[in-house]
ROLOTI-766786 format. One line per field, with one value per residue (C-alpha): residue number from 1; residue in three letters; x, y, z. Coordinates in nm, 4 decimals. Layout:
<sites>
resi [NUM,...]
resn [ala,...]
c1 [X,...]
c2 [Y,...]
c3 [Z,...]
</sites>
This chain:
<sites>
resi [1,2,3,4,5,6,7,8,9,10,11,12,13,14,15,16,17,18,19,20,21,22,23,24,25,26,27,28,29,30,31,32,33,34,35,36,37,38,39,40,41,42,43,44,45,46,47,48,49,50,51,52,53,54,55,56,57,58,59,60,61,62,63,64,65,66,67,68,69,70,71,72,73,74,75,76,77,78,79,80,81,82,83,84,85,86,87,88,89,90,91,92,93,94,95,96,97,98,99,100,101,102,103,104,105,106,107,108,109,110,111,112,113,114,115,116,117,118,119,120,121,122,123,124,125,126,127,128,129,130,131,132,133,134,135,136,137,138,139,140,141,142,143,144,145,146,147,148,149,150,151,152,153,154,155,156,157,158,159,160,161,162,163,164,165,166,167,168,169,170,171,172,173,174,175,176,177,178,179,180,181,182,183,184,185,186,187,188,189,190,191,192,193,194,195,196,197,198,199,200,201,202,203,204,205,206,207,208,209,210,211,212,213,214,215,216,217,218,219,220,221,222,223,224,225,226,227,228,229,230,231,232,233,234,235,236,237,238,239,240,241,242,243,244,245,246,247,248,249,250,251,252,253,254,255,256,257,258,259,260,261,262,263,264,265,266,267,268,269,270,271,272,273,274,275,276,277,278,279,280,281,282,283,284,285,286,287,288,289,290,291,292,293,294,295,296,297,298,299,300,301,302,303,304,305,306,307,308,309,310,311,312,313,314,315,316,317,318,319,320,321,322,323,324,325,326,327,328,329,330,331,332,333,334,335,336,337,338,339,340,341,342,343,344,345,346,347,348,349,350,351,352,353,354,355,356,357,358,359,360,361,362,363,364,365,366,367,368,369,370,371,372,373,374,375,376,377,378,379,380,381,382,383,384,385,386,387,388,389,390,391,392,393,394,395,396,397,398,399,400,401,402,403,404,405,406,407,408,409,410,411,412,413,414,415,416,417,418,419,420,421,422,423,424,425,426,427,428,429,430,431,432,433,434,435,436,437,438,439,440,441,442,443,444,445,446,447,448,449,450,451,452]
resn [met,ser,asn,ser,pro,ile,val,lys,his,val,ser,glu,cys,phe,ile,lys,pro,lys,leu,asn,asp,asp,tyr,ser,lys,gln,pro,tyr,tyr,leu,ser,pro,gly,asp,leu,ala,met,leu,ser,ala,his,tyr,ile,gln,lys,gly,leu,leu,phe,thr,lys,ser,ser,ala,thr,asp,gln,asp,phe,ser,ile,gln,thr,phe,leu,glu,lys,leu,lys,asp,ser,leu,thr,arg,thr,leu,val,his,phe,tyr,pro,leu,ala,gly,gln,leu,ala,thr,gln,ile,asp,glu,his,gln,his,ser,ser,phe,ile,phe,ile,asp,cys,glu,lys,gly,pro,gly,ala,arg,phe,ile,his,ala,thr,leu,asn,met,thr,ile,his,asp,ile,leu,ser,pro,ile,asp,val,pro,val,val,val,lys,ser,phe,phe,asp,his,his,lys,ser,val,asn,his,asp,gly,his,thr,arg,pro,leu,leu,ser,val,gln,val,thr,glu,leu,val,asp,gly,ile,phe,ile,gly,cys,ser,met,asn,his,ser,val,ala,asp,gly,thr,ser,tyr,trp,asn,phe,trp,asn,ile,trp,ser,glu,ile,his,met,gln,his,asn,pro,asn,ser,lys,ser,lys,leu,pro,ile,his,lys,arg,trp,phe,pro,glu,gly,tyr,gly,pro,arg,val,thr,leu,pro,phe,thr,his,thr,asp,glu,phe,ile,ser,arg,tyr,glu,val,pro,gln,leu,arg,glu,arg,ile,phe,his,phe,ser,ser,glu,ser,ile,ser,lys,leu,lys,met,lys,ala,asn,ile,asp,val,glu,asp,thr,asp,lys,glu,ile,ser,ser,leu,gln,ala,leu,ser,ala,leu,val,trp,lys,ser,ile,thr,arg,val,arg,cys,leu,ser,gly,asp,glu,lys,ile,thr,cys,thr,met,asp,ala,asn,leu,arg,gln,arg,ile,asp,pro,gln,leu,pro,gln,gly,tyr,phe,gly,asn,ser,ile,trp,val,ala,lys,ala,thr,ala,thr,ala,asp,gln,val,asn,glu,his,ser,leu,gly,trp,val,ala,glu,leu,leu,gln,lys,ala,val,met,glu,leu,thr,asp,lys,thr,val,lys,ser,val,phe,glu,ala,trp,met,lys,ser,pro,phe,val,tyr,gln,ile,asp,ala,phe,phe,glu,pro,asn,ser,thr,val,ile,gly,ser,ser,pro,arg,phe,asp,met,phe,gly,asn,asp,phe,gly,val,gly,lys,pro,val,val,val,arg,ser,gly,tyr,ala,asn,lys,phe,pro,gly,lys,val,thr,thr,tyr,pro,gly,ser,glu,gly,arg,arg,ser,ile,ala,leu,glu,ile,cys,leu,pro,pro,asp,val,met,thr,ala,leu,glu,ser,asp,asp,glu,phe,arg,ser,tyr,ser,ile,his,val]
c1 [0.0064,0.1684,0.1548,0.0001,-0.1675,0.0134,-0.0351,-0.1302,-0.0710,-0.3798,-0.3294,-0.1108,-0.1237,0.0334,-0.1067,-0.0049,-0.1985,-0.3401,-0.1152,-0.1015,0.1706,0.5180,0.6392,0.5970,0.8674,1.1151,1.3665,1.1927,1.4678,1.5655,1.6408,1.9301,1.6666,1.5690,1.9156,2.0153,1.7331,1.8652,2.0095,1.7133,1.3701,1.0542,0.8103,0.5813,0.2305,-0.1136,-0.4786,-0.6853,-1.0562,-1.3656,-1.5647,-1.8745,-2.1122,-2.0695,-2.4479,-2.4049,-2.4484,-2.3798,-1.9805,-1.7812,-1.4073,-1.3655,-1.5496,-1.3846,-1.0646,-1.1938,-1.2787,-0.9814,-0.7848,-0.9946,-0.9422,-0.5472,-0.5342,-0.6715,-0.4922,-0.1447,-0.2624,-0.1785,0.1201,0.2445,0.6128,0.5124,0.4512,0.7768,1.1647,1.4845,1.7362,2.0983,2.3478,2.7343,3.0271,3.3289,3.6036,3.4254,3.3247,2.9687,2.5924,2.3206,1.9962,1.6477,1.2995,1.2006,0.8671,0.7918,1.0616,0.8642,0.5483,0.3611,0.2590,0.2399,-0.1176,-0.1386,-0.4413,-0.3962,-0.5744,-0.4706,-0.7174,-0.7333,-0.9413,-0.9058,-0.9393,-0.6346,-0.4272,-0.5160,-0.5466,-0.1702,0.0045,0.3199,0.2355,0.1689,0.4824,0.2708,0.1659,0.5258,0.3663,0.0918,0.3510,0.5392,0.9268,0.9825,1.3608,1.4095,1.6007,1.5110,1.7671,1.5991,1.3564,1.5864,1.4232,1.1241,0.7910,0.8431,0.4600,0.3347,-0.0166,-0.1462,-0.4684,-0.4992,-0.8050,-0.8860,-1.1909,-1.3882,-1.1545,-0.9403,-0.5889,-0.4222,-0.0660,0.1173,0.4752,0.5952,0.9829,1.1265,1.3329,1.0596,0.8475,0.8603,0.5648,0.3582,0.3634,0.2913,-0.0155,-0.1186,-0.1281,-0.3619,-0.5522,-0.6019,-0.6741,-0.9643,-1.1310,-1.1197,-1.2089,-1.5086,-1.5832,-1.4897,-1.2996,-0.9574,-0.8745,-1.1442,-0.9959,-0.6688,-0.2887,-0.2467,0.0677,0.3615,0.6006,0.8677,1.1762,1.3839,1.7396,1.9322,1.9978,2.2220,2.1696,1.9863,1.8570,2.0871,2.2513,2.5436,2.6858,3.0440,2.9957,2.9772,2.8878,2.6473,2.9250,2.9836,2.7016,2.4214,2.4121,2.2006,2.0693,1.9347,1.7070,1.8027,1.5541,1.3269,0.9599,0.6769,0.3945,0.1623,0.0691,-0.1918,-0.2163,-0.5873,-0.6344,-0.7063,-0.3264,-0.1711,-0.3548,-0.2037,0.1542,0.1584,0.0246,0.3200,0.5900,0.4882,0.4551,0.8758,0.9764,1.2110,1.1048,0.7405,0.6995,0.7627,0.4723,0.5895,0.3577,0.1684,0.4003,0.7302,0.5498,0.5063,0.8516,1.0212,0.8146,0.9287,1.3151,1.2981,1.1238,1.3752,1.6590,1.5811,1.4397,1.8054,2.0043,2.1430,2.3385,2.6451,2.8046,2.7448,2.6145,2.2756,2.0126,1.6457,1.5821,1.2440,1.1134,1.0356,0.8887,1.0784,0.8416,0.7149,1.0672,1.2877,1.1843,1.0015,0.7983,0.7127,0.3703,0.2209,0.1643,0.5418,0.6175,0.9320,1.1619,1.1374,1.2442,1.5507,1.5650,1.5689,1.8649,1.8554,2.1721,2.2282,2.4159,2.1807,2.2047,2.0901,1.7682,1.7227,1.7208,1.5906,1.2212,1.0053,0.9479,1.3434,1.3482,1.0562,1.2138,1.5685,1.3841,1.1755,1.5172,1.6272,1.3325,1.3913,1.7169,1.6104,1.5295,1.5491,1.9306,2.0054,1.8405,1.9893,2.3140,2.2785,2.2053,2.4223,2.7082,2.5641,2.5657,2.9740,3.0024,2.6811,2.6477,2.3561,2.1968,2.3139,2.0565,2.2822,2.5619,2.3150,2.1362,2.3812,2.3826,2.1207,1.9483,1.5846,1.4292,1.0822,0.9399,0.6109,0.3502,-0.0012,-0.1002,-0.1100,-0.4567,-0.4661,-0.8049,-0.9766,-0.9526,-1.2065,-1.2510,-1.6272,-1.5781,-1.5886,-1.3244,-0.9891,-0.9558,-0.5935,-0.2468,0.0415,0.3794,0.5768,0.9360,1.0972,1.2913,1.3429,1.5819,1.6333,1.4645,1.2711,0.9430,0.6293,0.3592,0.0043,-0.2991,-0.5089,-0.7873,-1.0225,-0.9561,-0.9673,-0.6032,-0.5010,-0.1818,-0.0681,0.3114,0.4596,0.7561,1.0707,1.2954,1.4811,1.3013,1.3841,1.4159,1.0808,0.9617,1.1056,0.9615,0.6124,0.6469,0.8209,0.5307,0.5626,0.5331,0.2506,0.0368,0.0395,-0.0092,-0.3741,-0.3404,-0.5433]
c2 [0.0043,0.3149,0.6416,0.4197,0.5978,0.6811,0.6221,0.9684,1.0313,1.2297,1.2230,1.0916,1.1166,0.9108,0.7017,0.6248,0.3532,0.5421,0.3720,0.3980,0.1311,0.2255,-0.0662,0.1460,0.3569,0.0724,-0.0527,-0.2915,-0.5447,-0.7101,-1.1217,-1.2225,-1.3427,-0.9642,-0.8179,-1.0493,-0.8918,-0.5170,-0.5274,-0.6662,-0.4769,-0.4060,-0.6836,-0.5284,-0.7839,-0.6507,-0.7299,-0.6124,-0.5602,-0.4980,-0.1798,-0.3016,-0.2372,0.0117,0.0953,0.1043,0.4779,0.4582,0.3518,0.6227,0.6293,0.8923,0.6757,0.3913,0.5675,0.6622,0.3440,0.1951,0.4412,0.4057,0.0012,0.0624,0.2884,0.0046,-0.2571,-0.0857,-0.1226,-0.4795,-0.4083,-0.0962,-0.1295,-0.0787,0.2866,0.3447,0.3569,0.2042,0.3484,0.3209,0.3292,0.2897,0.2213,0.3274,0.1923,-0.1566,-0.1272,-0.2370,-0.1025,-0.1509,-0.1355,-0.1700,-0.0218,0.3248,0.2924,0.6524,0.7334,0.8981,0.9969,0.6574,0.4390,0.5958,0.5828,0.6978,0.6974,0.7061,0.7160,0.5275,0.6130,0.1805,-0.0725,-0.4266,-0.5903,-0.3771,-0.4759,-0.8486,-0.9428,-0.8829,-1.1837,-1.0559,-0.8448,-0.4966,-0.2823,0.0073,-0.2640,-0.1530,0.1983,0.0155,0.0670,0.2724,0.2352,0.1552,0.0163,0.0811,-0.1804,-0.2278,-0.0578,0.2999,0.2395,0.4944,0.7600,0.5827,0.4691,0.0927,0.0306,0.1909,0.1251,0.2594,0.2001,0.3096,0.3738,0.2239,0.2896,-0.0213,-0.1468,-0.0846,-0.2109,-0.1576,-0.2311,-0.3072,-0.2369,-0.3854,-0.3627,-0.7340,-0.6648,-0.6285,-0.9208,-1.2314,-1.3465,-1.5349,-1.2188,-0.9606,-1.1870,-1.2046,-0.8384,-0.8706,-1.1018,-0.9110,-0.5778,-0.7323,-0.8585,-0.5634,-0.3937,-0.5942,-0.5522,-0.8940,-0.9461,-1.0475,-1.2076,-1.5004,-1.6165,-1.4700,-1.5119,-1.1844,-1.0925,-1.2424,-0.9645,-1.1737,-1.2003,-1.5292,-1.5561,-1.8219,-1.9499,-1.7748,-1.4680,-1.1463,-0.9397,-0.6927,-0.8165,-0.5710,-0.5757,-0.5559,-0.2417,0.1050,0.2358,0.1448,0.0893,-0.2097,-0.4396,-0.2435,-0.2824,-0.1377,-0.4312,-0.3368,-0.5813,-0.6940,-0.6677,-0.9828,-1.0750,-1.1532,-1.3523,-1.5336,-1.9247,-2.1006,-2.4385,-2.6166,-2.7965,-3.1169,-3.0459,-3.0196,-3.3898,-3.5339,-3.3756,-3.5292,-3.8458,-3.8553,-3.7503,-4.0144,-4.3105,-4.2427,-4.1895,-4.4434,-4.3831,-4.4553,-4.4070,-4.0047,-3.8704,-3.5782,-3.3029,-3.0857,-2.7807,-3.0209,-3.2055,-2.8427,-2.7081,-3.0186,-2.9330,-2.5809,-2.6470,-2.9258,-2.6696,-2.3912,-2.6116,-2.7136,-2.4069,-2.2468,-2.5143,-2.6012,-2.9781,-3.1401,-3.1378,-2.7850,-2.7618,-2.5968,-2.5171,-2.4834,-2.3027,-2.2898,-2.0744,-2.2526,-2.0871,-2.2050,-2.1375,-2.5226,-2.6562,-2.5541,-2.6301,-2.5326,-2.4121,-2.0416,-1.9353,-1.8884,-1.5055,-1.4885,-1.1221,-1.0891,-1.2844,-1.6728,-1.8322,-2.0022,-2.1828,-2.5416,-2.5910,-2.8737,-2.9074,-3.1578,-3.1168,-2.9939,-3.3176,-3.4901,-3.2714,-3.2882,-3.6978,-3.8373,-3.8181,-3.6156,-3.8048,-3.7715,-3.4270,-3.3462,-3.6200,-3.4309,-3.1082,-3.2831,-3.4167,-3.0530,-2.9669,-3.2400,-3.1367,-2.7875,-2.9747,-2.8160,-2.9114,-2.7705,-2.4268,-2.3608,-2.4034,-2.1766,-1.9259,-1.9679,-1.9345,-1.6569,-1.4945,-1.5553,-1.3934,-1.1954,-1.1098,-0.9332,-1.0606,-0.9180,-1.0441,-1.0479,-1.2187,-1.4700,-1.6679,-1.8559,-1.8027,-2.0309,-2.0815,-2.1167,-1.9808,-2.0391,-1.8262,-1.7075,-2.0024,-2.0845,-2.1621,-1.8065,-1.6547,-1.3783,-1.4455,-1.4639,-1.0557,-0.8563,-0.4878,-0.4117,-0.4792,-0.8095,-1.1202,-1.0067,-1.0966,-1.1265,-1.1328,-0.9077,-0.8023,-0.4791,-0.4607,-0.5768,-0.9153,-1.0347,-1.1673,-1.4615,-1.7627,-1.6413,-1.7703,-1.6581,-1.9019,-1.7745,-1.9542,-1.9951,-1.7271,-1.9952,-2.1925,-2.5738,-2.5810,-2.4202,-2.2505,-1.9387,-1.8868,-1.5515,-1.6357,-1.3794,-1.4991,-1.3072,-1.2443,-1.5364,-1.8162,-1.7031,-1.7630,-2.1138,-2.1885,-2.0864,-2.3126,-2.6126,-2.9144,-3.0686,-2.6993,-2.6536,-3.0050,-2.8673,-2.5106,-2.3383,-2.0909,-1.7794]
c3 [0.0039,-0.0774,0.0708,0.3607,0.6537,0.9782,1.3440,1.4695,1.8535,1.9744,2.3552,2.6372,2.9908,3.3344,3.5776,3.9154,4.1866,4.4377,4.7685,5.1308,5.2263,5.2850,5.0604,4.7778,4.9340,4.9697,4.6770,4.4530,4.4247,4.0901,4.0765,3.8391,3.6070,3.5909,3.5672,3.3370,3.0401,3.1182,2.7439,2.5649,2.4469,2.6115,2.5619,2.2845,2.2428,2.1985,2.0761,1.8413,1.9046,1.7180,1.7586,1.9527,1.6065,1.3201,1.4284,1.7797,1.8523,2.2073,2.1644,2.2489,2.2549,2.4987,2.7439,2.6569,2.7050,3.0557,3.1755,3.0387,3.2327,3.5463,3.5507,3.4997,3.7867,3.9971,3.8404,3.8963,4.2898,4.2384,4.0071,4.1935,4.0475,3.7068,3.7853,3.9058,3.7085,3.7545,3.9404,4.0412,4.2860,4.1322,4.3783,4.2005,4.4125,4.3947,4.0587,4.0700,4.0421,4.2036,3.9805,4.1613,4.0769,4.2531,4.3009,4.3510,4.0574,3.7570,3.6646,3.6500,3.3509,3.0294,2.8652,2.4797,2.2838,1.8896,1.5698,1.2581,0.9221,0.8147,0.8806,1.0361,0.6980,0.6069,0.8794,0.8543,0.4736,0.3813,0.3885,0.6234,0.9105,0.8207,0.9156,1.0665,1.3338,1.5203,1.5637,1.7782,2.0783,2.2798,2.3382,1.9723,2.0393,2.3945,2.5552,2.9244,3.0493,2.9119,3.2140,3.4419,3.2312,3.0416,3.2008,3.2944,3.1473,2.8231,2.6804,2.3388,2.2529,1.8602,1.6823,1.3644,1.1110,1.2780,1.5179,1.8583,1.9291,2.2820,2.2952,2.5754,2.5979,2.9671,3.0755,3.0327,3.3531,3.5298,3.4133,3.1753,2.9879,3.2530,3.4240,3.1301,3.0530,3.4564,3.4012,3.1203,3.2908,3.6184,3.4417,3.2155,3.5185,3.7297,3.3926,3.3860,3.7236,3.8636,4.1583,4.0640,4.4178,4.3356,4.0175,3.8917,3.9842,4.2167,4.1807,4.4033,4.4676,4.6756,4.5468,4.4211,4.4550,4.4899,4.8510,5.0189,4.7942,4.7823,4.7713,4.6892,4.4144,4.2198,3.8356,3.8005,3.5903,3.6422,3.2807,3.0177,2.7376,2.9620,2.9370,2.7128,2.3099,2.0837,1.8489,1.5347,1.3525,1.0177,0.7089,0.7795,0.6869,0.9743,0.9294,1.0985,1.0397,1.1723,1.2983,1.3744,1.6533,1.4160,1.2291,1.5807,1.6334,1.3184,1.4646,1.7796,1.6696,1.3682,1.6401,1.9129,1.6600,1.5547,1.9261,2.0926,2.4161,2.4430,2.8024,2.7775,2.5536,2.3310,2.3405,2.1212,2.1341,2.1390,1.8035,1.6528,1.7500,1.5985,1.2655,1.2470,1.3306,1.0637,0.8346,0.8568,0.8890,0.5300,0.3666,0.5322,0.3147,0.6133,0.5727,0.6826,1.0596,1.1248,1.4747,1.5178,1.8115,1.8731,2.2425,2.3609,2.6662,2.9713,3.2648,3.5836,3.8672,3.9223,3.8083,4.1577,4.4909,4.6911,4.3762,4.3120,4.2434,3.8960,4.0127,4.0873,3.9541,3.7600,3.5531,3.6009,3.2929,3.0610,2.7558,2.7032,2.4319,2.2064,1.9404,1.6531,1.3474,1.0400,0.8863,1.1980,1.1945,0.8149,0.8223,1.1639,1.1792,1.3234,1.6628,1.7059,1.6735,1.9278,2.1489,2.1403,2.2091,2.5202,2.6689,2.6456,2.8555,3.0995,3.1733,3.3463,3.6538,3.9948,4.0550,3.6693,3.7207,4.0728,3.9266,3.6567,3.8827,4.1354,3.8128,3.7433,4.0814,4.0745,3.7190,3.6448,3.2435,3.0756,2.7462,2.4407,2.1714,1.8739,2.1153,2.2891,2.0101,1.7377,1.3839,1.2381,1.5263,1.5988,1.9011,2.0292,2.2587,2.4752,2.5227,2.3383,2.7057,2.7794,2.8636,2.5759,2.4118,2.7544,2.7991,2.7478,2.7935,2.6947,2.3066,2.3115,2.2483,2.0753,1.6949,1.6665,1.8527,1.7474,1.8589,1.7908,1.6997,1.9789,2.0358,1.6661,1.5040,1.1713,1.3355,1.6227,1.6467,1.8824,1.9500,2.0618,2.1129,1.8181,1.7741,1.7000,2.0290,2.1031,2.1108,1.7690,1.7727,1.5791,1.5113,1.4386,1.2296,1.1418,0.8579,0.6023,0.2940,0.0897,0.3899,0.4774,0.0461,0.0174,0.4159,0.2143,-0.0214,0.1705,0.1123,0.4887,0.6675,0.4222,0.4611,0.8405,0.8269,0.7500,0.4658,0.5723]
</sites>
């Protein structure tokens, strides 16, 4: 579309919760998993809704925005760190920095109202995700360390001709995907006048540290140049692929027929991830004994002893990493590759996880996006188990989930629940243009995905 319309910002304001407790005045400590994310981008995900009805004369965008602001104010009472900003105390003598959240610093969470002269069809009909979608989010290209001067949470409501997109940018040093979608779910319930105590995972702010460490964790740096980098996303095509529940069931059945260890059932996501890894490896034309990897995000809350509650607010994730040669991935069965991924997940035991973070405490580092993932890797993030389509803000069920610029690179795959429900899954895949074109023509991959 030439001369595409642009997103226009109409207004913005800042929102702080009404807090009477002294805990908001105390430093909010960051755990090792939080601090390691300082050079990554903010989490940027959002939901697209249709307006109530084109004939509904009662719908008012101003009324809708005021209700959203009100419910966000009440939600931030539970998620009060998001209304603060990062702060740093530097010890030049020890060559160290102590980074934490100052819950009283800054103006609060940002709330933006924007407009775009496009329709839902304009957004969903192109094969690739339109570039304009990146403008549905605040904090474009910001890294988490920027939370020293930028809001830790920014909500942008973009009004389309016939729809509304709510885009939420949240600092990834403050929250992981589980925490992020818990925030959405509780905000939605509060907005709809439901009691979040009854059926949501209210945030638990008690911080987790390896035994014998914390809560004050210092980094061995005094200047941002030592641990912060600005990753620029190369030219990529971003496309959403849909997999029906029937297609997922066939994949899972095929993978389990192939496996050698019949005592351990391959899950639906492991089977789908194996298909993706095999397909991307094939269309990248990788072969021989070149080592390649596939990593999957893993929620650690239930993997450590004692377990953390699902409502634990912060980063409690690690990657399950499978390694093989390109020939092995190409030549072995779907089940063999899925089993390799399953073994990587199962290796994330309490002992392994604690040893990882104890090693980090002894030699802290901050992930650099361009260095953390190897060339020709496949990285599978997010989760189809997150409740994305249950979020209701009075205008019905979301139509789709979309994401912004953040944390994308060649081989990045983001998993979402399918909009049609019934255990369907949608994948957002980022690849160089020539590789994406090859994937679109790959017979095995095409045989399982739905073309819409």
